[in-house]
N, C-alpha and C positions, 0 to 999 in steps of 0.2 A: 389364551396364553401363548398363541402363536407369535405374537409380536415380541414377547419376552425372549423366546428362543432365537428369533432373528436378531434381536439386539445383542444377545449373548455372543452369537457368531461374529457379528460386526466387531464387538469389543475384543474378542479373541484375535481377530485378524489385525486390529489396531495394535494390540500388545505385541504382536510379532514384528511390527514395523520398526526399523532401526531409528528413523527420525520421522516424526509427523510434523510437517510444516503447517498444515491447515486441515480442518475437517468441518464440513457443513452438513448437518443432518436436519436442517430446518424443513418442517413439513413432512418428514418421513413417518412420523408416528403421531398424528394429530390427536388420537384418543388418549395418549399418555403424555399429557402436558407436564414437562418437568418444571421444577421451581425456577422462576426467572433468575438469570444471573444478575449481579450487581449492575444497576443502571448508573451511568455516569452522565452528569449534566454538562460536562465539558471535556474536550479532548485532553486538556491538561490533566484532569483527574484520571482518565484512562491510561495515559502515558506514564503517569507517576507510579502506577502499579504494574506496569508491563516490564517484567524482567527479561523475557526471552522472546519478544514479538518478532516473528518472521514475516507475517503478512498483515497489512493494514488496509482494509477495504472500506473506503468512505465516499463512494460516488454520490454526487448530488446531495451532499450532506449540509450545504449551505455554509461552508467554512470560508471565510474571506481572508483570514490570516492563519498561517501555521505557527504553532507555538515553538519557542526555542527548544523545548524538551524533546522535540522530534529528533534532534541530533544525538540524543542519548540512546536511541534504539540501534545500538551497534550491530545487531544481528538481523536487522530488517532487510528482506530480500525482495519483497513485492509491495508496492505502494500504489493504490488506486485512488486518485483524487479527481476523477473525471466529473466535470460539470459542477464543481463546488463553488465557482465564482471567484477563484483566486486571481488576483491582479499581479501578484509578485511572489517570488519564492525567497525565503530568508537565506542569507549566505550559509547558515548552519546546515542547510539541506545537503550541502556538498560534503559533509562529514559521514554520510551514509555509505561507507566503503563496500559493504556487502550487497547493496541494492542492485538487483539485476533487472527488474521490471518496474517501469514507472509510467503510469498513465496520467497525463496532465491535459488530456483532450477536453474540449468544450469549456475552456476557462477564458480569462481575460488577460492572459500573459502577453506582454509586448517584448520582453527580453528575459534572459536568464542570467543569474549572477555569475561572475567569473569563477567563484568557488564551486560551481556546478562541475567543473573539470575534475573534482575530487571523487566523482562517482566512477571509480576505476573498474567496477564489476558490472556496470550497466550494459546490458546487451539489447534491451527492447525499450523504446521510448516513443510514447504517443504525445504529440504536440498539436494534433489536428484541431481545427476550429478554434484557434486563438487569434490574437492580434499581431502575430509575428510577421514582420515585413520582410525579414531576411533570415538566413541561417545564423543563429547565435554563435559567436566566436567560441564560447565554452565547449560546444559540441565537437570542435575540431581536435580536441585533445582527449577524447574518450576512446581508449584503445580497444575496448571490447564491444563497442556499439555495432550491432549487426542489423537492427531493424529500426528505422526512423519513419514515423508518419507525421507529416506536416500538412496534410490536406486542408484546404480552406473550406 
């Protein structure tokens, strides 16, 4: 029962947190396998049920197109789409005004939509290992951008 007391302490600390943006406990308690959460067969299904998503972590997920529903995640702060195979971003991605961290590295992007300039809270952007030949114009109007990685 040692694990239960450890889990109780963790849950008590979580309860004291004002805002919990993300929590990963995967592999922490392998003997206590919890019931599996709802499995979604599409991003659209997951996004349709996401009321307050702040972090969306989908690296190497084999996503070639982003759904329009992504723009509805108005509280999204971190989006990781590294190595998914994306060739383009939908203009709706520019509506994510609270997005602060975006990883689009290791994709097939050759340009960014003009609407990308709507990401006013973006401070960290990974565009490394893409097909970008030049600095996309949309990046010039991002007031909070502090870190940009465009390594080839």
